[in-house]
FIPA-67781 format. One line per 2 residues: number of its first residue (from 1); for each residue x, y, z of C-alpha. Coordinates in steps of 0.5 Angstrom, whole numbers. Example, Ala and Ser with C-alpha at 12.3 -4.5 7.8 and 13.67 -1.06 7.14 Angstrom:
# residues 2
1	25,-9,16 ~ 27,-2,14
END
This chain:
# residues 66
1	10,33,14 ~ 16,30,16
3	20,25,11 ~ 23,19,15
5	30,18,14 ~ 30,11,16
7	26,5,14 ~ 21,3,20
9	22,-4,18 ~ 29,-5,18
11	33,1,20 ~ 36,2,13
13	38,9,10 ~ 37,8,3
15	30,11,2 ~ 28,13,-5
17	21,15,-8 ~ 19,10,-14
19	12,8,-16 ~ 11,1,-14
21	9,-5,-19 ~ 2,-5,-20
23	1,2,-17 ~ 0,9,-20
25	3,14,-15 ~ 11,15,-12
27	12,12,-5 ~ 18,12,-1
29	21,5,-2 ~ 26,2,2
31	32,0,-2 ~ 34,-6,3
33	28,-9,5 ~ 23,-6,0
35	18,-4,5 ~ 13,1,2
37	12,7,7 ~ 5,10,6
39	4,17,8 ~ -3,17,9
41	-6,10,10 ~ -14,10,10
43	-18,6,14 ~ -22,1,10
45	-29,-2,10 ~ -32,-8,7
47	-39,-10,5 ~ -43,-16,2
49	-48,-14,-3 ~ -54,-19,-5
51	-60,-18,-9 ~ -64,-23,-11
53	-60,-29,-9 ~ -54,-26,-13
55	-47,-23,-10 ~ -43,-17,-12
57	-36,-19,-12 ~ -30,-13,-12
59	-23,-14,-13 ~ -17,-9,-10
61	-13,-5,-15 ~ -7,-6,-11
63	-6,-13,-8 ~ -4,-12,0
65	3,-13,1 ~ 5,-19,6
END
């Protein structure tokens, strides 16, 4: 896997491995714009679970970035 040398958002060369707030894994983060580079992003899916008029609600462990 090739490690980026520049931020894909702002072009800054100040990239460092850190654990983002609210995360549990070290990620490559830009020191200029704080962009988090995810090495292996996953495709997600959602569903609505209903049983006898009740709904199951789930919350993400890590909020989406803006």
